[in-house]
N, C-alpha and C positions, 0 to 999 in steps of 0.2 A: 829722838826716835819716837817719842810719844805722838808728835804731829803726824808722822808717817803712819803710825798705827791707826790713829783716828781717821785719817784720809783713806786708808785701806778699807776700813769698815764702811765709810761713807760711799766709796765707789762700789763696793760689793752690794750694799743695800740699794743703791739706785740702779745698778746693772741687773740685778736679779729679776725684777719685773720686766725689764726690756727684753732680756733673752728668753725668759720663761714665756712671755707673750709672743715671742717670735717677731719682734719689731721689724726684722729684715726679711721675714718670710722663711720658708723651709727650702732654700736653694743652696747651691754650692757656695754662693757668696756668703750666706748666713752661716753655714758650717765653717767656712774659712775664718770669718770674723770671730765667731765663737771660739774657735781653736786658738787664734792669736790672743784673744782676751784671756782665756784660761791660762795659757803659758805666761802671759804678761803678769797675771795675778800671782802665779807661783813665784816668779822673780821678785815681784813687789813684796810678797810675804817674806821672802828671804832677806830683803833689805830691812824691812820694818822690824823683824825679829832677830836680825843679825845672825843668820844661820846659812850654812852652805846648802844650796839646793842645786842639783845637777852638777855643773862645773863652770868655772869662770870662762873658759873658751866658748862654751855654748852661748852664754849671755852676750859675749862680745860679737858673735855672729848674729844672734837673734836681734839685737838692738837695731842695727840699720835696716834689717828686713822688716821689723815691726814698724819702724818710723815710715818707711815707704808704703807699707800696707795701710797704716792708719791715715796718713795724709792723702794717699790716693783714694782710699775708700770714702773719706770725707768729701773729697773733691767730686767724685763721680756720683755720689748719692746726695749731693747738696740739695737741701730743701730750704735754703735761705737762712734766716736767723737761727732756727732750731739747730742746724748743723754746726754753725759757728759756736753757739753756746755749748753744745755737747763736746765739740772738739776742745774748747777752752777748759771745760771741766775735767776732761780726761788727759789733757796735756801733761800734768805733773806725773802721771803714771809712766810716761816715756822718760821723764827726768829721773824717776826712781830706778828704772832699768839701766839707764846710763850710769848712774852712781853705783849701782850694784855690780855692773860689769867692769867699769873702768876706774872707780875711785874707792873701792872697798877692800883694799889689800888686807886690812885687819881681819875681815871675815874670811877671806880665802886663805890666809896664812895661819889661821888658828888650827890647833890640833884637835882632832876628834876625840871625844871622851872614850 
């Protein structure tokens, strides 16, 4: 889990300036992308720190919608090599959400304190 935690901070650090600077503008597209990113990071945090956040069903529904949004957004806003590199850097976040939703029964079955 240490690698997931390190990657979580890496993504947060590189994303903060992009979203703060409004890399996608101040449009509905930017707001939607930011919303997906924030929710994705909440789930990613849950996986990295092995804690229940929201509920398992939410993440099972969110995962395919997030994949469609991210790949579609990357395709339609493609700016050549930059988009490919950014998509590759962010791809493990989708893997993290998949693992959190579908492969983390130990997290979802734990008793709350």
